[in-house]
Structures are given as structure tokens and as C-alpha cells.
C-alpha positions in Angstrom: 7.6 12.3 -12.2 5.9 8.9 -11.5 4.4 9.1 -8.1 1.9 7.7 -5.6 0.6 8.5 -2.1 0.9 5.8 0.6 1.1 5.1 4.4 4.5 4.0 5.6 5.0 1.5 8.4 7.3 2.0 11.4 10.8 0.6 11.1 10.2 -2.2 13.6 7.2 -3.4 11.6 9.2 -3.4 8.3 11.9 -5.5 10.0 9.3 -7.9 11.5 7.5 -8.5 8.2 10.8 -9.0 6.3 11.8 -11.7 8.8 8.5 -13.4 8.6 8.5 -13.3 4.8 11.9 -15.2 4.6 10.0 -18.4 5.1 7.6 -17.5 2.3 10.4 -16.8 -0.1 11.9 -20.2 0.5 8.6 -22.0 0.0 7.2 -20.0 -2.8 9.8 -19.8 -5.6 9.4 -17.8 -8.8 7.7 -14.7 -7.4 8.9 -11.1 -7.6 9.3 -10.1 -4.0 8.9 -6.6 -2.7 12.0 -5.2 -1.0 11.4 -4.3 2.7 12.2 -0.6 1.8 9.1 -0.7 -0.4 6.7 -1.9 2.3 3.7 0.5 2.5 0.0 0.8 2.2 -0.9 2.5 -1.1 -3.7 5.0 -1.0 -3.6 6.3 -4.6 -1.3 5.8 -7.6 -1.0 9.0 -9.6 1.2 7.9 -12.4 3.3 10.4 -14.4 2.8 14.0 -13.2 4.2 17.3 -14.3 4.9 20.2 -11.9 1.2 21.3 -11.7 0.1 17.8 -10.8 2.8 17.5 -8.1 1.8 20.7 -6.5 -1.9 19.7 -6.5 -1.0 16.3 -5.0 0.9 18.1 -2.3 -2.1 20.2 -1.4 -4.4 17.1 -1.4 -1.8 15.3 0.8 -1.7 18.2 3.3 -5.5 17.9 3.8 -5.0 14.6 5.5 -3.2 16.3 8.4 -6.6 16.7 10.1 -7.2 13.0 10.1 -6.5 11.0 13.3 -3.5 8.7 13.7 -4.4 5.0 14.2 -2.9 1.5 14.4 -3.1 -1.5 12.1 -3.1 -5.1 13.3 -1.9 -7.7 10.7 -4.2 -10.6 10.1 -2.2 -12.9 7.8 -1.8 -13.6 4.1 -4.2 -13.0 1.3 -4.2 -12.6 -2.5 -5.4 -10.1 -5.1 -7.6 -10.2 -6.9 -9.8 -11.9 -4.3 -11.7 -13.9 -6.9 -10.1 -16.0 -9.7 -6.4 -16.7 -10.0 -4.5 -14.5 -7.6 -1.5 -12.6 -8.9 -0.4 -10.6 -5.8 0.5 -12.0 -2.4 -0.5 -9.5 0.3 -0.6 -9.1 4.0 -4.1 -8.3 5.3 -5.1 -6.4 8.4 -7.5 -7.5 11.1 -7.8 -4.0 12.5 -7.1 -0.6 11.0 -8.4 -1.5 7.5 -11.4 0.7 7.9 -9.3 3.7 8.9 -7.1 3.2 5.9 -10.2 3.0 3.7 -11.4 6.2 5.2 -8.1 7.9 4.5 -8.4 6.6 0.9 -11.8 8.2 0.6 -10.7 11.5 2.0 -7.6 11.6 -0.3 -9.7 10.7 -3.4 -12.0 13.6 -2.8 -9.1 16.0 -2.1 -7.2 14.9 -5.2 -10.4 15.4 -7.3 -10.9 18.9 -5.8 -7.3 20.0 -6.3 -7.0 18.7 -9.8 -10.2 20.6 -10.7 -8.8 23.8 -9.1 -5.6 23.4 -11.0 -7.4 22.8 -14.3 -5.5 19.6 -14.9 -6.7 16.0 -15.7 -7.9 14.0 -12.7 -4.9 13.1 -10.5 -6.3 9.7 -9.4 -7.5 7.5 -12.3 -9.1 5.1 -9.8 -11.4 7.7 -8.3 -14.9 8.4 -9.6 -15.3 12.2 -9.0 -19.0 12.1 -10.0 -19.8 9.2 -7.7 -17.5 10.3 -4.9 -16.0 6.9 -4.4 -13.3 4.6 -5.8 -14.1 3.0 -9.1 -13.2 -0.4 -7.7 -13.4 -1.8 -4.1 -10.5 -0.6 -2.0 -8.8 -3.2 0.2 -6.1 -2.1 2.7 -3.1 -4.4 2.1 0.7 -4.6 1.9 2.1 -6.2 -1.2 4.6 -8.9 -0.4 5.1 -10.4 -3.9 3.8 -10.7 -7.4 3.5 -13.6 -9.8 5.8 -13.3 -12.8 4.3 -13.5 -16.2 4.6 -17.0 -17.7 7.3 -17.1 -20.4 5.9 -17.8 -23.8 2.3 -17.6 -22.6 -0.3 -15.0 -23.3 -2.0 -15.4 -19.9 -0.4 -13.7 -16.9 1.3 -15.7 -14.2 -0.6 -16.8 -11.0 0.4 -17.5 -7.5 0.9 -21.1 -6.4 -1.5 -22.6 -3.9 -0.8 -21.4 -0.4 -0.2 -24.2 2.2 -2.4 -23.5 5.2 0.6 -24.3 7.5 2.7 -21.7 5.7 0.0 -19.1 6.1 -0.3 -20.0 9.8 3.5 -19.8 10.4 3.6 -16.4 8.8 0.7 -15.2 11.0 2.3 -16.6 14.1 5.7 -15.0 13.3 4.1 -11.6 12.9 1.9 -12.0 16.0 4.9 -12.6 18.3 6.6 -9.3 17.5 3.6 -7.1 16.8 2.8 -4.8 19.8 -0.6 -5.0 21.5 -3.0 -2.9 19.5 -0.9 -3.1 16.3 1.6 -0.8 14.6 1.1 3.0 14.5 0.2 4.8 11.3 1.3 8.4 11.9 1.8 9.9 8.4 0.9 9.8 4.8 3.6 10.3 2.2 3.9 11.4 -1.4 6.5 9.1 -3.1 8.4 9.3 -6.3 8.7 5.9 -8.0 11.6 5.0 -10.2 11.7 1.7 -12.1 15.1 0.3 -12.3 16.5 -3.1 -13.3 17.1 -4.0 -9.7 13.4 -3.1 -8.9 11.4 -0.1 -8.0 12.9 2.6 -5.8 10.7 4.9 -3.8 11.8 8.3 -2.6 9.8 10.6 -0.2 8.8 13.9 -1.8 6.4 15.2 0.9 4.5 14.1 4.0 1.5 14.9 6.1 1.6 13.9 9.8 -1.7 12.6 11.0 -3.4 14.4 14.0 -2.4 13.3 17.5 0.2 10.8 16.1 0.5 7.9 18.4 3.9 7.0 19.9 5.5 4.0 18.3 4.8 0.8 20.1 
């Protein structure tokens, strides 16, 4: 099963981001857009896993239940990678990003421990078990769209230049509907990912509620 662990957003946040993204879709043609049902903050992509890997991932996920709930406050638009031609259009966070990064670190350590206990290959290919940290800098973000590969070219596609007015309009549209303090992050989920012609479909497999989950704002 192809799977990953991520933080879901509350339904009102998903709806608000989807509405704000409509203006982006009209202005930025040719991109592959994430469906609102797929909005989430990825913590770890585990790839294809057999039964032993899934059970180890469940145990690692459960360990996050002792982590506190928190809120995320959107900042605006960004691109990944941060340097060079950007291929992924993302929503950044002004607050909550450090908490997401802390969860990422806790999960990476737990996945490393559980895979070793189960006697299976490392569950998280992006985690350096020896160094106790991610192999590449982790940035909390929500993927809005990806550049399509250029037809007939060897180089991958790149995002078009972002008009500052477009960026500001998106930020303002989100700010109007985002509650004071941001949106609550109350759980971490293990998802199954299925690639279909219509796009990726994500199905919840398991979840861990964060400690003292805040009420939705």
C-alpha cells in the first residue's frame, strides 16, 4: 500500500483555501492543481509498504498522541524548492510552522525506532536515523499546485512568475476568513494514496488525536 502521514486541516479551512485558490487557477494556467480533498500538511511519505510496515507506521503514529494540539496561521504563497526554478506552488504559514516541524521530528524518530524493532527497511527514506534529523530541510507547507513537465523537453516544468498583486489577493482572501489565532491542528493521520487518472485519492487508514485538542475556531 502506498501511504504517508500528514496533518489534516478542518473543513472550514479547506473550503476557505479552495475559494481563495479559484483566483489563482484563473490567472495561472497550465498547472496541476491539488483537489481540496487532498489539502494537508505532509509529515512523512512512506511509499509502498507491506503489512509489517503498515503496523510499524501505526505504532509510530500513535506515539504522536502525547504531542499538544496547536494552530496554524497562513502567511501567503510560496514555491518549492525555495532556490532556483520553483515547481510547486504552496501555502506557507506565519505561525504553527515550528510546531509542525517538531511533529515531523518526533515522527521521524518514532518511524526509525519502529522500523528497527520490526526488522524492516527504514519506513521514512527522508529521515537520517544516524543523524536524528531529516535529510533535507523540512518546511511546513500545503501544496496548491505543481508545474507540469514541458512536453518534448528534458527539463521539468517550472512555475510562472507570481504577480505580487495576485499573491496579496490570495493572502487577503485567506485572512478575512481565518479565525483569530489560526486554524486548529488536532490530529495526525496515516493515509493510503491511490494514483488514478483523475488524480490522487487519499483514504484515512488510522489517526492519532493530539493532546488537549483545541476546539475548532
